[in-house]
C-alpha positions in Angstrom: 96.7 94.0 139.2 97.6 93.5 135.8 98.8 95.9 134.2 96.6 97.6 131.2 100.0 98.4 128.7 102.4 95.1 129.8 100.8 94.5 125.8 102.8 97.3 124.0 106.3 94.9 126.1 106.0 91.8 123.8 108.0 92.7 121.6 105.4 90.7 119.5 103.1 92.8 119.1 105.6 96.1 119.2 107.1 94.4 116.0 102.9 94.5 114.8 102.7 97.5 115.0 105.7 98.8 113.2 104.9 96.7 110.1 101.5 96.1 109.8 100.7 99.8 107.3 97.1 101.6 107.8 95.2 101.0 111.3 92.2 102.5 112.4 91.3 104.9 114.4 87.8 105.7 116.6 86.5 109.4 117.5 83.3 110.5 119.6 82.1 113.9 119.8 80.8 115.1 123.1 77.4 113.2 122.7 78.8 110.0 122.0 77.9 109.8 117.7 81.1 107.6 116.6 83.9 107.9 113.8 86.0 106.2 112.4 88.7 106.6 109.5 91.7 104.8 108.7 94.8 106.3 109.7 98.8 106.2 109.0 101.0 106.1 112.1 104.1 105.1 114.2 104.6 103.8 117.7 107.7 105.5 119.2 107.8 105.5 123.3 105.0 104.0 124.1 103.0 106.6 121.9 101.1 106.3 119.3 101.6 109.5 116.0 99.5 109.8 113.5 100.0 113.1 111.1 97.4 115.0 109.0 99.3 115.2 106.5 98.5 117.3 103.1 97.0 115.1 101.4 93.8 115.9 100.0 90.9 116.2 102.0 87.3 117.9 102.1 88.2 121.0 104.7 91.6 122.0 106.2 92.7 120.1 108.8 91.4 122.1 112.2 88.2 121.4 110.9 88.7 117.1 110.0 85.5 115.4 112.4 88.4 113.1 113.7 89.7 116.8 115.7 87.0 117.8 116.6 85.8 115.0 117.8 89.9 114.9 119.8 88.2 118.2 120.8 85.2 117.9 122.4 86.0 113.7 123.5 89.9 113.1 123.8 89.2 109.4 124.8 90.0 107.4 121.4 90.0 104.0 120.2 93.0 102.8 117.5 92.7 98.7 116.4 95.4 97.3 113.9 94.1 93.9 112.5 95.4 91.2 110.9 92.7 89.2 108.1 93.3 85.8 106.5 90.4 83.2 105.3 92.1 80.9 107.6 90.2 82.3 110.1 92.6 80.9 113.1 95.1 83.4 112.2 92.7 86.6 113.1 94.3 88.7 115.2 94.4 92.5 116.4 96.3 94.9 118.6 94.0 97.6 120.6 94.4 100.8 122.0 92.7 102.7 123.6 93.5 106.0 125.8 93.0 109.1 125.5 94.4 111.7 122.1 95.9 115.2 122.1 96.6 117.7 119.3 100.9 117.7 118.7 101.6 120.9 116.2 105.9 121.8 116.7 108.1 121.0 119.1 111.2 118.0 119.4 108.3 115.6 120.1 106.3 116.3 117.2 110.3 116.4 114.7 110.9 113.5 116.2 107.1 111.5 115.6 107.1 113.2 111.7 111.2 111.6 111.6 110.0 108.0 112.9 107.0 108.0 110.0 108.9 109.5 107.6 111.3 106.0 107.9 108.5 104.0 108.6 106.5 105.1 105.2 108.4 105.9 101.6 105.6 107.9 100.1 106.6 110.6 103.0 110.2 110.7 102.4 110.3 110.5 99.3 107.9 113.6 99.3 109.0 115.3 103.2 106.9 118.0 102.2 103.3 116.3 103.3 104.7 116.3 107.0 106.1 120.0 107.1 104.2 121.6 109.8 101.2 118.9 110.0 99.0 118.5 112.8 99.8 114.8 114.8 97.3 113.1 116.8 98.9 111.7 119.3 97.4 108.3 121.4 98.5 107.9 125.2 97.1 103.9 125.8 96.5 103.7 128.9 94.2 100.2 127.2 95.7 97.5 125.0 94.5 94.7 123.6 96.2 92.2 122.5 94.3 89.4 120.5 94.8 86.5 118.0 97.5 85.6 115.6 100.2 88.4 115.5 101.3 86.7 111.8 105.6 87.9 111.2 104.7 89.7 108.4 101.6 92.1 107.5 100.1 94.2 105.3 96.0 94.6 106.2 94.7 92.9 103.8 93.2 90.0 104.0 95.4 86.9 101.6 93.8 85.5 98.9 93.3 81.3 98.5 95.1 81.2 101.9 
């Protein structure tokens, strides 16, 4: 039987996830109603972290649907994809696993620091992450499909 997390040992997968700017988090409530949102994220020690930062939201962090869903049903999926009009170069990485919420700890501090290092707006305004609730995804399975380019911005490439 193959290791369901072997893809996270693949340098191309790790590099792709490190460069990618946006992912999509899929949660579902206890009744199975799906909810998908774009997220910023960072991969640290095989776990994916995303912050509920201080950007304006319709409701407070703990009341967001994704948070309520994780509290009811921790099973989640996260997809990071690369799209181009050259369909021979499409690709994605899919992480399937369990999510948990993290507030303050050494683990949270390390994740916030990694988010600041990856995203210039966080580095420029670290208050956006101060005490931010984090979503942590512990992958149980990772799927790599297609082409993972050496540079990626999650945007369509015009004129390719």
